[in-house]
N, C-alpha and C positions, 0 to 999 in steps of 0.2 A: 589161274590168275584172276585177281579181283581189282587191282589198283590201276587206275588210268587217269591221266590229266593232260590237258594241252599245255604247251609252254605259253605263259601269259605275258611276260615282260617284252614290250615292243616287238611282238612276234612278226617277223617279216617272212619267215619260212614256215611251212606246215610241219609242225613237230608235235608228237605225242610222247609222253613218258609212261612206261608200263612197268609195274613192279611184279615180281614173281614170288611164289611160295613153294618151297620144296624142302622136304625133310632129307632127301637123298643128295641133292646137288646144292651148289652154292646158290643163295638167293641173289637175285640180280635186278638191276634197273635197265630196261631196254630203251634206248633213245631211238625213236622211229621218226625218220625224216622222209617226207613224201615229196618227190619231185613231180609236180603236177604236169609240167610240159611233156616230160618223157614217160610219165606213168611208171616211175621207178620208186621202190621203197629202199632206203638205206637204213641199216640198223647198226648201232654201236651198243656194246654191253659194258655195264659197270657193276662191279661186285658190291653187294650190300651185305657185309659180313655180320651185321648186328642181329639178323633174324628174318623170319618170314614177313613179307610186306603185305599189309591189309589195306592200307590207304596211302595215297600219295597226293601232294599238292605243290604247285610251283609258285615261286615268289612272283608277285606282280611287278616287282621293281628290278630284279636282277636275274638275267637269263640263266646264270650258273647255279642258282640256289633253289633247293627244294626241301620239303619236309616229308618224312615218312612216319607212319604208325606201323609198328612191327611187333611180332611176338617173340619172346625169347624164354628159354627155360633156365631157371636158376633154382637150385635146391629142390629139384623135381616139381617145381611149380611153374606154370606158364604165366608170364606177365606180358601185358601189352604196354609198350613204351612208345615214345615219340622223340624224334631228333631232327635237327636241321643239318643239311649236308651241302657241300659244294662239289660240282663235277669238275674234271680237269679242264683247264682254260681252253685247250684246243677243241673241246667238244661243245663249247657254249653256243656257238652260232650254228645254223642249220645247214652248212655247206659241206659237212664231212662226208666223204665216201665211206662205205662200209669196208672195214679191214678184211683181208683175206683170212678166213677163220683158222686155217691150219697154222698160219705163221704168227698170228697175233696172240698176245696174252691179255686177258681182260684187266682193265685198270680198276682201281678202287675209288669209291667216293671218299671225300675228305670230311670227317666229322667236324662240324662247327660247334654245336652245343646240344645238350639234351633239353627236352621240353617237359620234363617231369621229375618228380622225385617220388620215392616209394610211398610217401604219405598220401598221395592223391589217387592211388589205385590205377586201374587199367584205362589206357587212352583209346577212345573210339575214333576220334578224327581231329584233324587240325585244319583251321581255316584262316587265311590271311586277310588283313584289311584290304579290300579290293582296289581302292584308288590310292593306297598309301605308298610310302617309301620303302616298304618291305621291313619295317621295324616293329609292326604290331601283328601279333598272332594270337588266336584263341585255340586252346586245346580243350577237349571234352573228356574228362577222366571220371569214370563211374558216375557219381552224382555231382561232380564239380565242374563249373565253367571257369576256366582259368585264362586270364588276359596277361600275355607276356610282352615285355619290351626287349627287343633284340638289340644289343649294344655291341660296340667294337667289331663292326663288320660281321654281325651275327655270331660272334664267337662266345657271347655270353647272353643268357636269357634270364631276365629279372622278372619275377612275378609282380605285376603292377596291381592287380586286384582279382577278386574271385567271387563267385556266387554258388549257392548250393540248391539242389532240388529238395524241396520240403514235401513231406507227405508220408503216407503209410507204405510199408514194405520196402523192398530193395529197389529203389528207383535208380535207373541208369540211363545216361544219354546214349542214343544210337548214332545220331548224325547231326550236323549243324551247317549253316551257311551264314556268311557275313553279308548284310544287305549293302548294295552299292548306293542306296539312297540315304536321305536324312544325314548328310555329311558323314556317312559311315559310322553312325552311332548306334546301329541296331544289328542284332544277331538273332537268327531263328534257330531253335533246336527241336529235335524230336527225341522223345523218350516214351517207350512203350507205345500207347495209342494217342499220345498227347503232343500237340505242337505248342511251343512257347516262344514269345518274343522278349528280348532283353535289351535294356539300354546300357551300352558299354561304359557310359560316363558314371552312372550310379550303381551299375550291376544289379538293377532291380527289374522285376518282371513287368512288361508293359501290356502283354495280352496272353491269353491262354485258350487254346482250342482243345477241350477235353473230348475224347472219343472222336478225334478227327478221322480216324479209320477204325474199322471193326477189329482189325488185328494190328500187329506191330507196324509202325511207320519206319520205312527203310531209308527214305531220301527226301530232300526238299530243295527248291531252287526259287530265286526271286526273279520276277519279271524285270528285265533290264530297263524298260521304258515306263512302267506304271508302278509308282512307288509303294503302293499298299498291296500289290498282288503277289501271291505266293503259290507255288505248286507243291503238292506232296504226293507220295505214293507208298504202297505198303503191301502187306501180306493178304489183304482182302481183295487183291487183284485190281484195285482201283487207283486211278490218278485223280486227285481233286485240286480244284483251283479256289483260292480263298482271297477275300478282301479283308485285311486284318483290322479294318475299322468296324466290321460287323461279322463276328465270328460264329454266329448261331448256325448258319448254313453255308455250305460251299457255293460258290458262284456257278460252278459247273463240275460235273463228274464224268470221267471217261471210264468205260468198262470194256476195253478192247482186248485185254490180256486174259489168259486162262490160268495163270499161276502168279506167284508173288512178283510184284514189280519192284525191282531193286534200284532203279536209277531213273531220274527225270531231269531234263535239261532244256531250258529256254535258249533259243538262238540269241546270240549277243546283239544282233542288229535288227532282226525281223521277229518281233516277239509273238507273232501268230504261229511260228514254227516251234513245235515242242517234240522232243525226242524222249522215248521211254524204252527201257530194256528190262526183260523179265526172265524168270526161270522157265517160261514156256519156250525158251530158245529163240524168241523173236524180238526184233527191234521194230518199233512202230513210230512213224513220222506223222504227226497230226497237225492239221491246220486249224488252230483255235482262234479264228479271226474275230468272232463276235466279242471276245473278251480281250482283244489286243488293243494296242494304242491306235490302230487304224481300222475300227470295226466296219467302217463304210467304204473301205478302199481309200484311194487318194481323193480327198475332198476337193471339189472345184470351187474357187472363189467366184462370187457373183459377178465381179468385174470381168472375169474371163469369158463369161457367157454372153454373147452378143444377141443371140436369137431367143426371144421370149419362149418360143415353143420348146427349145432345148432346155431352157431354164426350168420349165414345167416338168419335163421328163426327168431332169436331174433331181427335182424335189421328190418325185415318186421313188427314185432309186435309193433314197436315204434310209434304207432299212439295213440292219446289220447283215453282213454276208453270212453264209452258212458255214458251220464248222464241219469238218470231215477228216477222215483218215486219208492221207495222201498216198502212203505206201507202207507195206509190211515187208520187212526184210527177213529172209529165212536162211541166210548163209551159215548160221551157227548151228552146231549139233549139240550144244550143251547150254546150261543156264547163262544168260547174258547178265553179268554183274555190274557192268559200267558202260555208259554212253557219254560222249562229250563232243562238243563242237570245236572245230579248229579256231584258234584265236586269229589266224592270219587270213583265212578264207571263210566267209560267212556261209558258204554253200556246201561246205565239206564237213563230215563228221566221222567219228570212229566208234566202234563198239568192241567190247572185250568179253570173251566167255571163259568159263571155268577151266576149259581144256587149254587155255593160253592162246586161242585164235583171236587175232586182231583183224577186224574188217573195216576198211575205209570206204565210205560211200558218199554220193553227192545228192543234193536236192534235185529232183527231176527238172530238166531244163525248161519244160513248158511252164511249170509253176514259178520258177525263178524269173522268167520273163514276164509272167502275169503280175508278180509282185513289183518288179522294177518299172514296168511300162504303164 
């Protein structure tokens, strides 16, 4: 399995969606609900009969809607397609008990619309407008960046605008993320070793980081609290942090993994917490505090300090805190293709490996209290 996403629309329960790939069995979406109080995982299965799922993303506005990128074989050629689906009404909220496997038959997803036509080539990923009403979606197909308008309750996708990668050779997008900043008018994409920023209003390129990584860039993510900051990872085993206003050098580089880094995710609430997953079978949680929105910890106002001695001590402590690896998780026995934070609980995250193992972990309690207090 490679496809993992948290449920994002007003998430009140801890829920992750996992997509499977199987030539032998039916391809499925597993709805994983984690009951934190009782430490129980409930799982419901939906059939995805269109093909093997390579990428999955949940609507930010509607709990029941999701998009998948999947491969299907037609005329002995494998094509990568994308579609928007709705899950059955009774599975939309996170309170469902797992059905008894022997008795239940898996339900199917309802197809709302396709996000491609054969003219645009193979779809690598789909990203939703983060703060939107679930009507705007971007798909990356070969060298095309396509902006879709979902209409009639997502039953129709109208191509609003598009842009193409220009350059020598067979240029192809590998991944992309829609920025939550700048009124959601920017998208970042990865293709080969290059990162690019795009303005969704004009579909023009706004920045370009050539040779961002020594080898293929696999994933990227935006800092939720600092509008120009972006993380990327790739086959050079590195994770890099960029300020898109000055793209000549990364702000910081992490070299903790020993193989390709497939996935990088900023914590939605505390941007010093960064998760990475790699085909070295490890998940690493890093504390990138020096480039976070609170590099000095919680700053104290001068008015709050009554003692001048204390004030002097406080002045001295205004150096950025140290970055470090908080924890390395080794519960996987295979390549970790996806990591993501829960939308409902900022201290909880999931990782997914090639063999289909999903592991749910928490930020260590001592660090959680250090950040909060």
